[in-house]
KOLDRENKOL-770496 format. One record per atom (N, C-alpha, C, O): x, y negated, z. Coordinates in steps of 0.2 Angstrom, whole numbers, padded with zeros to 4 digits, always signed. Last residue first. Layout:
BEGIN
XYZ...
This chain:
BEGIN
+0009+0008-0101+0004+0012-0104-0002+0007-0107-0007+0010-0110+0017-0001-0094+0019+0001-0101+0013+0004-0105+0012+0002-0111+0012-0001-0082+0012-0007-0085+0014-0006-0093+0011-0010-0097+0014+0013-0078+0007+0010-0079+0007+0004-0083+0003+0003-0087+0028+0013-0077+0025+0017-0082+0018+0015-0083+0016+0014-0089+0029+0005-0065+0032+0003-0071+0029+0006-0077+0028+0004-0083+0022+0012-0056+0019+0006-0057+0022+0004-0064+0018+0001-0068+0031+0023-0055+0024+0024-0057+0021+0018-0060+0018+0017-0065+0042+0017-0050+0043+0020-0056+0036+0021-0059+0034+0020-0065+0038+0013-0037+0039+0008-0042+0039+0011-0049+0037+0008-0054+0036+0025-0031+0031+0021-0032+0032+0016-0037+0027+0015-0041+0050+0029-0031+0045+0033-0034+0038+0029-0036+0036+0029-0041+0055+0019-0023+0058+0020-0030+0052+0024-0034+0051+0022-0039+0049+0021-0011+0048+0015-0014+0050+0016-0022+0046+0013-0026+0044+0038-0009+0049+0033-0008+0047+0027-0012+0042+0027-0016+0034+0047-0011+0038+0047-0004+0043+0042-0004+0047+0043+0001+0018+0046-0017+0025+0044-0018+0028+0044-0011+0025+0042-0006+0004+0054-0026+0007+0052-0019+0015+0051-0021+0018+0054-0025-0011+0051-0034-0004+0052-0035-0001+0050-0028-0003+0045-0025-0027+0058-0040-0023+0054-0035-0015+0056-0036-0014+0061-0038-0043+0059-0048-0036+0060-0047-0033+0056-0042-0035+0051-0040-0054+0047-0056-0052+0053-0054-0045+0054-0053-0041+0051-0056-0057+0034-0060-0056+0039-0065-0054+0046-0063-0054+0050-0067-0069+0026-0049-0062+0028-0051-0062+0033-0057-0068+0036-0058-0082+0024-0045-0080+0020-0051-0073+0021-0053-0070+0019-0058-0082+0033-0034-0088+0033-0039-0086+0029-0045-0088+0031-0051-0066+0041-0033-0072+0037-0031-0077+0036-0036-0076+0038-0042-0052+0045-0034-0058+0050-0033-0063+0046-0030-0065+0047-0024-0040+0039-0035-0045+0036-0039-0051+0041-0039-0056+0041-0043-0027+0033-0025-0032+0038-0025-0038+0035-0030-0040+0029-0029-0010+0033-0021-0015+0030-0025-0021+0035-0027-0019+0040-0030-0001+0034-0007-0005+0037-0011-0010+0032-0015-0012+0027-0012+0015+0035+0001+0010+0030-0002+0006+0034-0007+0008+0038-0011+0022+0041+0017+0020+0041+0010+0015+0036+0008+0012+0032+0012+0030+0035+0027+0029+0042+0026+0027+0044+0019+0031+0048+0016+0040+0022+0030+0035+0024+0026+0035+0032+0025+0040+0034+0024+0043+0018+0047+0045+0021+0041+0039+0023+0037+0034+0025+0039+0043+0003+0057+0040+0009+0054+0043+0011+0048+0046+0007+0044+0049-0006+0071+0049-0005+0064+0046+0002+0063+0045+0006+0067+0050-0018+0083+0046-0012+0081+0046-0012+0073+0045-0016+0070+0066-0021+0090+0061-0024+0086+0057-0017+0083+0060-0012+0082+0078-0017+0096+0072-0020+0100+0067-0023+0096+0063-0027+0099+0084-0010+0086+0087-0016+0088+0081-0020+0092+0081-0026+0091+0071-0001+0083+0077-0003+0080+0079-0009+0082+0076-0014+0081+0061+0013+0086+0063+0006+0089+0070+0005+0086+0074+0009+0087+0048+0021+0076+0055+0021+0080+0056+0014+0081+0054+0009+0078+0036+0031+0069+0038+0025+0073+0044+0026+0076+0046+0031+0078+0029+0037+0055+0035+0038+0059+0037+0032+0063+0041+0028+0059+0018+0034+0048+0017+0038+0054+0023+0038+0058+0023+0039+0064+0012+0025+0038+0018+0024+0042+0018+0028+0048+0018+0025+0054+0005+0026+0023+0005+0030+0029+0012+0028+0032+0017+0030+0029-0006+0018+0013+0001+0018+0015+0001+0020+0022-0001+0018+0027-0016+0021+0000-0015+0023+0007-0008+0022+0008-0004+0026+0005-0028+0013-0011-0021+0013-0009-0020+0015-0002-0023+0012+0002-0040+0016-0022-0039+0016-0015-0031+0018-0014-0029+0023-0016-0049+0009-0035-0043+0012-0033-0043+0011-0025-0045+0006-0022-0062+0005-0037-0059+0009-0043-0053+0012-0040-0051+0018-0042-0076+0003-0026-0069+0002-0028-0067+0007-0034-0070+0012-0035-0089+0002-0020-0088+0001-0027-0081+0000-0030-0080-0004-0034-0089+0003-0006-0092+0009-0010-0091+0008-0018-0092+0013-0022-0075+0000+0004-0080-0002+0000-0083+0004-0005-0079+0008-0007-0071+0006+0020-0070+0006+0013-0076+0004+0009-0081+0007+0010-0073-0006+0033-0074+0000+0030-0072+0000+0023-0072-0005+0020-0070-0019+0038-0071-0014+0043-0072-0007+0040-0070-0002+0043-0056-0029+0031-0063-0026+0031-0064-0021+0036-0059-0018+0038-0047-0042+0026-0047-0037+0031-0055-0035+0031-0059-0040+0032-0042-0046+0009-0047-0047+0015-0047-0041+0019-0047-0036+0017-0027-0053+0002-0032-0047+0004-0036-0049+0009-0034-0053+0014-0017-0063+0002-0022-0062-0004-0026-0056-0004-0029-0053-0009-0012-0065+0015-0012-0070+0010-0016-0069+0004-0019-0074+0002-0013-0053+0023-0018-0058+0024-0018-0064+0019-0023-0068+0018-0001-0047+0020-0007-0044+0017-0013-0049+0018-0017-0050+0013+0009-0053+0028+0009-0054+0021+0002-0052+0018+0000-0055+0012+0006-0046+0040+0004-0054+0040+0004-0056+0032+0000-0060+0030+0010-0034+0037+0003-0035+0039+0001-0042+0038-0004-0044+0035+0024-0036+0036+0021-0034+0031+0013-0035+0031+0010-0037+0027+0028-0041+0049+0029-0045+0043+0024-0043+0037+0021-0047+0034+0025-0029+0056+0022-0035+0058+0022-0040+0052+0017-0043+0050+0034-0020+0050+0027-0019+0050+0023-0025+0051+0018-0027+0048+0047-0019+0042+0045-0024+0047+0038-0024+0047+0035-0028+0043+0052-0003+0037+0048-0009+0036+0047-0013+0042+0045-0010+0047+0062+0008+0029+0061+0005+0035+0058-0002+0034+0061-0006+0030+0065+0014+0017+0058+0016+0020+0057+0012+0026+0052+0012+0029+0077+0012+0012+0072+0008+0009+0065+0009+0012+0060+0006+0011+0091+0009+0021+0085+0014+0021+0079+0010+0018+0076+0006+0022+0099-0002+0019+0102+0005+0018+0097+0011+0018+0098+0016+0016+0092-0013+0022+0093-0011+0015+0096-0004+0014+0096-0002+0008+0080-0015+0032+0086-0012+0032+0088-0009+0025+0085-0004+0023+0068-0021+0031+0073-0024+0036+0079-0021+0036+0084-0023+0040+0057-0026+0020+0062-0020+0021+0067-0023+0025+0071-0028+0023+0048-0035+0015+0048-0033+0022+0053-0028+0024+0052-0025+0030+0050-0035+0002+0052-0041+0005+0052-0040+0013+0055-0043+0017+0045-0022-0001+0052-0024-0002+0054-0030+0002+0060-0030+0004+0031-0024+0002+0035-0019+0005+0043-0020+0005+0047-0020+0009+0028-0034-0008+0027-0035-0001+0032-0030+0003+0035-0032+0008+0030-0026-0020+0034-0032-0018+0034-0034-0011+0039-0036-0008+0020-0016-0018+0028-0014-0019+0032-0020-0017+0037-0020-0013+0009-0024-0018+0011-0020-0012+0018-0018-0012+0021-0019-0007+0010-0029-0032+0009-0033-0026+0011-0030-0019+0015-0032-0016+0009-0017-0039+0015-0021-0039+0015-0026-0033+0021-0027-0031-0005-0013-0035+0001-0009-0034+0008-0012-0034+0012-0011-0029-0012-0024-0040-0012-0023-0032-0006-0018-0031-0002-0020-0026-0007-0022-0054-0009-0028-0051-0008-0027-0043-0002-0029-0041-0003-0009-0059+0001-0015-0061-0001-0022-0058+0002-0027-0059-0014-0001-0053-0007-0001-0051-0002-0007-0053+0002-0009-0049-0029-0012-0051-0025-0007-0054-0017-0007-0052-0015-0012-0049-0035-0023-0046-0034-0017-0041-0030-0012-0044-0028-0007-0041-0039-0036-0050-0032-0033-0051-0031-0027-0047-0025-0027-0045-0051-0040-0036-0049-0040-0043-0041-0038-0044-0038-0037-0039-0054-0040-0023-0060-0039-0028-0057-0039-0035-0061-0036-0039-0047-0030-0010-0046-0035-0015-0051-0034-0021-0052-0029-0023-0046-0027+0007-0050-0026+0001-0048-0032-0004-0046-0037-0002-0040-0016+0020-0040-0022+0016-0043-0021+0010-0043-0016+0007-0040-0009+0035-0042-0008+0029-0043-0015+0026-0045-0020+0029-0029+0000+0047-0032-0006+0044-0034-0005+0037-0030-0002+0033-0029+0011+0060-0030+0011+0053-0033+0004+0051-0038+0002+0054-0019+0021+0072-0022+0015+0070-0023+0014+0062-0019+0016+0058-0012+0032+0074-0020+0033+0075-0023+0026+0073-0029+0026+0072+0000+0028+0063-0002+0033+0068-0009+0034+0068-0012+0035+0063-0005+0017+0054+0000+0017+0059-0001+0022+0064-0004+0020+0069-0010+0015+0038-0011+0019+0043-0004+0019+0048+0001+0020+0045-0019+0004+0028-0013+0005+0031-0013+0009+0038-0017+0007+0042-0027+0005+0013-0028+0007+0020-0020+0007+0022-0016+0011+0019-0035-0005+0002-0029-0003+0004-0029-0001+0012-0031-0005+0016-0046-0005-0012-0045-0005-0004-0038-0003-0003-0036+0001-0007-0052-0014-0026-0048-0009-0023-0048-0010-0015-0049-0016-0013-0059-0017-0042-0059-0018-0035-0054-0012-0032-0054-0007-0035-0058-0026-0056-0056-0019-0054-0054-0020-0046-0049-0023-0044-0073-0034-0063-0067-0034-0059-0065-0027-0057-0069-0022-0057-0077-0036-0080-0079-0033-0073-0072-0033-0069-0067-0031-0072
């Protein structure tokens, strides 16, 4: 059985929802999201600064854009980019938090939130070992 997931990208009032039919667990989709965020990090001195346009474009490579959260998911990833600022005339966003939520019909319950990419990566690494 596939491990399905949705990923919500929140940009202030704007919300994009992506779906992935397989590998939805943290060592699959979680690791993929972490790698995409790192590749789109435009300021190495601030790990939370993300080139949002590049990040969203990278999501289309292996996720499907959908209109609503699927009813049969195991994992819901929420990436909140509330803090907008302009950096060198390019639109950049800062990660406010990342949440992995399993409070769904097919999830195991509970949720975890992370306020840095390091925290998110540490969780993924623990999940790979478990």
